[in-house]
BAPASE-374546 format. One record per residue (C-alpha): residue number from 1; x negated, y negated, z negated. Coordinates in nm, 2 decimals. Each point is the difference from the previous one (the first is absolute). Example, Ala and Ser with C-alpha at 12.3 -4.5 7.8 and 13.67 -1.06 7.14 Angstrom:
// residues 2
LOPA     i       xx       yy       zz
LOPA     1    -1.23     0.45    -0.78
LOPA     2    -0.14    -0.34     0.07
This chain:
// residues 328
LOPA     i       xx       yy       zz
LOPA     1    -3.95     0.79     0.08
LOPA     2    -0.27    -0.26     0.03
LOPA     3    -0.01     0.06     0.37
LOPA     4     0.38    -0.05     0.03
LOPA     5    -0.03    -0.32    -0.21
LOPA     6    -0.27    -0.13     0.23
LOPA     7     0.20     0.08     0.31
LOPA     8     0.31    -0.18    -0.12
LOPA     9    -0.17    -0.30    -0.16
LOPA    10    -0.26    -0.05     0.27
LOPA    11     0.18     0.11     0.31
LOPA    12     0.37     0.08     0.00
LOPA    13     0.14    -0.31    -0.19
LOPA    14    -0.24    -0.25     0.15
LOPA    15     0.10     0.14     0.34
LOPA    16     0.36    -0.06    -0.09
LOPA    17    -0.07    -0.36    -0.12
LOPA    18    -0.18    -0.06     0.33
LOPA    19     0.26     0.15     0.24
LOPA    20     0.32    -0.08    -0.18
LOPA    21    -0.07    -0.26    -0.27
LOPA    22     0.37    -0.06    -0.06
LOPA    23     0.03     0.37    -0.12
LOPA    24    -0.28    -0.04    -0.26
LOPA    25     0.24    -0.04    -0.29
LOPA    26     0.15     0.34     0.08
LOPA    27    -0.33     0.18    -0.06
LOPA    28    -0.15     0.04    -0.36
LOPA    29    -0.30    -0.23    -0.03
LOPA    30    -0.24     0.28    -0.11
LOPA    31    -0.03     0.38     0.02
LOPA    32     0.04     0.03    -0.37
LOPA    33     0.33    -0.18     0.01
LOPA    34     0.12     0.23     0.28
LOPA    35    -0.11     0.30    -0.19
LOPA    36     0.19    -0.10    -0.31
LOPA    37     0.32    -0.04     0.21
LOPA    38    -0.02     0.35     0.15
LOPA    39    -0.11     0.18    -0.32
LOPA    40     0.28     0.17    -0.18
LOPA    41     0.03     0.21    -0.32
LOPA    42    -0.28     0.25    -0.05
LOPA    43    -0.22    -0.21     0.24
LOPA    44     0.20     0.15     0.30
LOPA    45    -0.04    -0.23     0.30
LOPA    46     0.32    -0.09     0.20
LOPA    47    -0.11    -0.15     0.34
LOPA    48     0.21    -0.24     0.20
LOPA    49    -0.06    -0.20     0.31
LOPA    50    -0.02    -0.38     0.08
LOPA    51     0.08    -0.10     0.36
LOPA    52    -0.20    -0.21     0.25
LOPA    53     0.18    -0.15     0.30
LOPA    54    -0.08     0.19     0.32
LOPA    55    -0.11    -0.31     0.18
LOPA    56    -0.27    -0.07    -0.27
LOPA    57    -0.15     0.35     0.02
LOPA    58    -0.27    -0.08     0.26
LOPA    59    -0.14    -0.29    -0.20
LOPA    60     0.03     0.20    -0.33
LOPA    61    -0.17     0.31     0.16
LOPA    62    -0.29    -0.20     0.14
LOPA    63    -0.05    -0.18    -0.34
LOPA    64     0.03     0.33    -0.19
LOPA    65    -0.26     0.17     0.21
LOPA    66    -0.23    -0.29    -0.04
LOPA    67     0.03    -0.01    -0.38
LOPA    68    -0.02     0.38    -0.03
LOPA    69    -0.32     0.00     0.19
LOPA    70    -0.14    -0.25    -0.25
LOPA    71     0.11     0.16    -0.32
LOPA    72    -0.06     0.38     0.06
LOPA    73    -0.12     0.27     0.23
LOPA    74     0.11    -0.05     0.36
LOPA    75     0.20     0.33    -0.02
LOPA    76     0.25    -0.19    -0.22
LOPA    77     0.11    -0.22     0.29
LOPA    78     0.24     0.27     0.13
LOPA    79     0.36    -0.05    -0.11
LOPA    80     0.35     0.09     0.12
LOPA    81     0.30    -0.23     0.05
LOPA    82     0.36     0.12    -0.05
LOPA    83     0.28    -0.20     0.17
LOPA    84     0.32     0.01    -0.20
LOPA    85     0.30    -0.21    -0.08
LOPA    86     0.08    -0.36     0.09
LOPA    87     0.00    -0.19    -0.34
LOPA    88    -0.22    -0.31     0.03
LOPA    89    -0.12     0.14     0.34
LOPA    90     0.11    -0.30     0.20
LOPA    91    -0.15    -0.32    -0.14
LOPA    92     0.04    -0.34     0.18
LOPA    93    -0.11    -0.35    -0.05
LOPA    94     0.28    -0.16    -0.20
LOPA    95    -0.03    -0.34     0.16
LOPA    96     0.00     0.14     0.35
LOPA    97     0.35     0.09     0.14
LOPA    98    -0.15     0.17     0.31
LOPA    99    -0.21     0.22    -0.21
LOPA   100     0.30     0.09    -0.22
LOPA   101     0.19     0.10     0.31
LOPA   102    -0.30     0.20     0.14
LOPA   103    -0.03     0.20    -0.32
LOPA   104     0.37     0.07     0.00
LOPA   105     0.01     0.13     0.36
LOPA   106    -0.31     0.21    -0.05
LOPA   107     0.16     0.15    -0.31
LOPA   108     0.33     0.08     0.19
LOPA   109    -0.14     0.10     0.34
LOPA   110     0.02     0.37    -0.06
LOPA   111     0.34     0.00    -0.18
LOPA   112     0.29     0.18     0.16
LOPA   113     0.35    -0.03    -0.15
LOPA   114     0.24     0.30    -0.02
LOPA   115     0.28    -0.02     0.26
LOPA   116     0.26    -0.05    -0.27
LOPA   117    -0.16    -0.33    -0.10
LOPA   118    -0.07    -0.12     0.35
LOPA   119     0.32     0.10     0.18
LOPA   120     0.08     0.27     0.25
LOPA   121    -0.12    -0.20     0.30
LOPA   122    -0.34    -0.09    -0.15
LOPA   123    -0.32     0.12     0.17
LOPA   124    -0.18     0.25    -0.22
LOPA   125    -0.33    -0.16     0.08
LOPA   126     0.11    -0.36    -0.08
LOPA   127    -0.22    -0.17    -0.26
LOPA   128     0.15    -0.11    -0.34
LOPA   129    -0.01    -0.37     0.09
LOPA   130     0.25     0.06     0.28
LOPA   131     0.24     0.22    -0.19
LOPA   132     0.25    -0.05    -0.28
LOPA   133    -0.21    -0.22    -0.22
LOPA   134     0.26    -0.07    -0.27
LOPA   135    -0.01     0.37    -0.12
LOPA   136    -0.37    -0.03    -0.09
LOPA   137    -0.18    -0.19    -0.27
LOPA   138    -0.37    -0.09    -0.04
LOPA   139    -0.20    -0.11    -0.31
LOPA   140    -0.19    -0.32     0.05
LOPA   141    -0.23    -0.13    -0.26
LOPA   142    -0.24    -0.29    -0.07
LOPA   143    -0.29     0.03    -0.24
LOPA   144    -0.17    -0.29    -0.17
LOPA   145    -0.35     0.03    -0.13
LOPA   146    -0.31    -0.19    -0.10
LOPA   147    -0.34     0.17    -0.04
LOPA   148    -0.11     0.02    -0.37
LOPA   149     0.35    -0.07    -0.13
LOPA   150     0.32     0.17    -0.11
LOPA   151     0.33    -0.15     0.13
LOPA   152     0.33     0.02    -0.19
LOPA   153     0.35    -0.11     0.08
LOPA   154     0.15    -0.27    -0.22
LOPA   155     0.33     0.12    -0.15
LOPA   156     0.14    -0.35    -0.03
LOPA   157    -0.02    -0.03     0.38
LOPA   158     0.21     0.31     0.07
LOPA   159     0.30    -0.21     0.13
LOPA   160    -0.22    -0.19     0.25
LOPA   161    -0.17     0.31     0.10
LOPA   162     0.34     0.15     0.08
LOPA   163     0.07    -0.30     0.22
LOPA   164    -0.33     0.05     0.18
LOPA   165     0.09     0.37     0.06
LOPA   166     0.37    -0.07     0.09
LOPA   167     0.00    -0.34     0.17
LOPA   168     0.38    -0.03     0.02
LOPA   169     0.03     0.03    -0.38
LOPA   170     0.06    -0.33    -0.17
LOPA   171    -0.14    -0.12    -0.34
LOPA   172     0.32     0.07    -0.20
LOPA   173     0.03     0.35     0.15
LOPA   174    -0.36     0.09    -0.07
LOPA   175     0.03    -0.11    -0.37
LOPA   176     0.30     0.24    -0.03
LOPA   177    -0.16     0.29     0.17
LOPA   178    -0.29     0.01    -0.25
LOPA   179     0.26     0.07    -0.27
LOPA   180     0.16     0.29     0.19
LOPA   181    -0.03     0.35    -0.15
LOPA   182    -0.12     0.10     0.35
LOPA   183    -0.30    -0.24    -0.03
LOPA   184    -0.28     0.19    -0.16
LOPA   185    -0.29    -0.19    -0.16
LOPA   186    -0.34     0.17    -0.03
LOPA   187    -0.19    -0.17    -0.28
LOPA   188    -0.38     0.03     0.04
LOPA   189    -0.23     0.09    -0.29
LOPA   190     0.27    -0.09    -0.25
LOPA   191    -0.04    -0.37     0.10
LOPA   192     0.36    -0.10     0.06
LOPA   193    -0.08    -0.31     0.20
LOPA   194    -0.17     0.23     0.26
LOPA   195     0.22     0.23     0.19
LOPA   196     0.11     0.14     0.33
LOPA   197     0.35     0.11     0.09
LOPA   198     0.21     0.24     0.20
LOPA   199     0.33    -0.10     0.16
LOPA   200     0.24     0.18     0.22
LOPA   201     0.30    -0.21     0.12
LOPA   202     0.34     0.17     0.04
LOPA   203    -0.01    -0.09     0.37
LOPA   204    -0.28    -0.12     0.23
LOPA   205    -0.11    -0.36    -0.06
LOPA   206    -0.20    -0.14     0.29
LOPA   207     0.00     0.36     0.13
LOPA   208    -0.20     0.10    -0.32
LOPA   209     0.13     0.29    -0.20
LOPA   210    -0.27     0.02    -0.26
LOPA   211    -0.27    -0.24    -0.15
LOPA   212    -0.29     0.07    -0.23
LOPA   213    -0.28    -0.21    -0.14
LOPA   214    -0.28     0.16    -0.20
LOPA   215    -0.38     0.01    -0.06
LOPA   216    -0.28     0.24     0.08
LOPA   217    -0.18    -0.01    -0.33
LOPA   218     0.16     0.34    -0.08
LOPA   219    -0.29     0.13     0.22
LOPA   220    -0.20     0.01    -0.33
LOPA   221     0.25     0.22    -0.19
LOPA   222     0.24     0.17     0.23
LOPA   223     0.00     0.38    -0.02
LOPA   224     0.23     0.26     0.15
LOPA   225    -0.12     0.26    -0.26
LOPA   226    -0.01     0.00    -0.38
LOPA   227    -0.34    -0.18    -0.06
LOPA   228    -0.13    -0.24    -0.25
LOPA   229     0.26    -0.27     0.11
LOPA   230     0.29     0.24    -0.07
LOPA   231     0.28    -0.11    -0.24
LOPA   232    -0.08     0.07    -0.37
LOPA   233     0.22     0.12    -0.28
LOPA   234    -0.03     0.01    -0.38
LOPA   235    -0.13     0.36     0.02
LOPA   236    -0.32    -0.13     0.15
LOPA   237    -0.08    -0.16    -0.34
LOPA   238     0.01     0.33    -0.18
LOPA   239    -0.33     0.13    -0.15
LOPA   240    -0.04     0.27     0.26
LOPA   241     0.03    -0.25     0.29
LOPA   242    -0.14    -0.32    -0.14
LOPA   243    -0.36     0.07     0.13
LOPA   244     0.12     0.07     0.35
LOPA   245     0.20    -0.33    -0.01
LOPA   246    -0.31    -0.18    -0.13
LOPA   247    -0.20     0.13     0.30
LOPA   248     0.28    -0.10     0.24
LOPA   249     0.00    -0.35    -0.15
LOPA   250    -0.38    -0.03     0.07
LOPA   251     0.07     0.10     0.36
LOPA   252     0.28    -0.25     0.04
LOPA   253    -0.23    -0.28    -0.15
LOPA   254    -0.28     0.10     0.24
LOPA   255     0.24    -0.02     0.29
LOPA   256     0.10    -0.36    -0.08
LOPA   257    -0.36    -0.08    -0.08
LOPA   258    -0.10     0.11     0.35
LOPA   259     0.29    -0.18     0.16
LOPA   260    -0.12    -0.32    -0.16
LOPA   261    -0.33     0.05     0.17
LOPA   262    -0.19     0.05    -0.32
LOPA   263    -0.18     0.32     0.10
LOPA   264    -0.38    -0.05     0.08
LOPA   265    -0.09     0.11     0.34
LOPA   266    -0.25     0.29     0.06
LOPA   267    -0.32    -0.10     0.19
LOPA   268     0.12     0.15     0.33
LOPA   269     0.35    -0.13    -0.02
LOPA   270     0.15    -0.22     0.27
LOPA   271     0.13    -0.31    -0.18
LOPA   272     0.25    -0.23     0.15
LOPA   273     0.03    -0.30    -0.22
LOPA   274     0.31    -0.22    -0.01
LOPA   275     0.05    -0.36    -0.11
LOPA   276     0.08     0.12    -0.35
LOPA   277    -0.34     0.15    -0.08
LOPA   278    -0.25    -0.22     0.19
LOPA   279    -0.16    -0.12    -0.32
LOPA   280    -0.05     0.33    -0.18
LOPA   281    -0.36     0.07    -0.09
LOPA   282     0.04     0.37     0.05
LOPA   283     0.09     0.18     0.33
LOPA   284     0.36     0.14    -0.06
LOPA   285     0.21     0.25     0.19
LOPA   286     0.29    -0.16     0.19
LOPA   287     0.31    -0.10    -0.20
LOPA   288     0.35     0.10     0.10
LOPA   289     0.22    -0.24     0.20
LOPA   290     0.38     0.00    -0.03
LOPA   291     0.24    -0.12     0.28
LOPA   292     0.36    -0.12    -0.01
LOPA   293     0.22     0.16     0.25
LOPA   294     0.35    -0.08     0.14
LOPA   295     0.19     0.26     0.20
LOPA   296     0.34     0.02     0.16
LOPA   297     0.19     0.27     0.19
LOPA   298     0.17    -0.16     0.30
LOPA   299     0.19     0.11     0.30
LOPA   300    -0.24     0.07     0.29
LOPA   301     0.17    -0.26     0.22
LOPA   302    -0.10    -0.27    -0.25
LOPA   303    -0.36     0.10    -0.08
LOPA   304    -0.16    -0.31     0.13
LOPA   305     0.23    -0.25    -0.19
LOPA   306    -0.09     0.10    -0.36
LOPA   307    -0.28    -0.11    -0.23
LOPA   308    -0.10    -0.33     0.15
LOPA   309    -0.33    -0.16    -0.08
LOPA   310    -0.02    -0.14    -0.36
LOPA   311    -0.04    -0.37    -0.05
LOPA   312    -0.28    -0.12    -0.22
LOPA   313     0.25    -0.11    -0.26
LOPA   314     0.17     0.35     0.00
LOPA   315    -0.34     0.17    -0.06
LOPA   316    -0.08    -0.23    -0.29
LOPA   317     0.35     0.05    -0.16
LOPA   318     0.05     0.38     0.07
LOPA   319    -0.34     0.15    -0.09
LOPA   320    -0.22    -0.02    -0.31
LOPA   321    -0.37     0.06     0.06
LOPA   322    -0.25     0.15    -0.25
LOPA   323    -0.37     0.07     0.03
LOPA   324    -0.06     0.37    -0.01
LOPA   325    -0.21    -0.02    -0.32
LOPA   326     0.28    -0.20    -0.17
LOPA   327     0.28     0.22     0.10
LOPA   328    -0.14     0.34    -0.08
């Protein structure tokens, strides 16, 4: 297990930070945190995958080989890559319209629509961008992050965030929408002034059929299996189960302790300090960043017209920023 910890802490995650720094918040900051997430009842491990954009693989692979050769026997520098899925596989520079279009066309270049969607006279080999776009939708997202910090959406700004996502929506309409039963508020950490939301209009607005804002800090606790972060019931307080609950609480505390960057680093650890721990007298393992993400599902024909660049005032109003050691 020590070897695996060394590989993750000294090679895999630093390679991710080097190759795709914008994805760092999606990876547990330390091996111990990752292990706590995949461990279920009875110490059974439930593995899962985290994706890396295909275009970033050459840079990631080169850095991984370099770091593996420094942290262990050279035989460890042999690994396999599996290509799968498309989620987060086509990143682009948010401020560059040409880069956005290039990412979209690369994403759709191999798509072929069924004849029923394209029409009887359509060429079977015609690419998606030339055929029946209104029947297709694409998810477009923007992620805001700052190294060494956790970002949260400000609940009081939901009407203005709606107007950012749906430019044709006026102020009065936005204030009404946030009161609809179809507007779902997702409070974060039981702090009611910090929240994302999900909204699905009855009919497309600005060609958008669904909008969602959320944060990535669930990376620290999200489990697909019954693990230490599973929901609890009163039965867990019974004498026969209270010891197990006590142990789980220790594991949960350790997870947040690590996320805050309060775990001393081993002598051989690769430490990437951020601006929240520059003055610490002891070398610490990296802390866990958290990003704020806005996502819309839009008609393919309108993919380039959504999620314009934020103004400085919008950023200051929409997002609340915490240092990692303060948030966790």
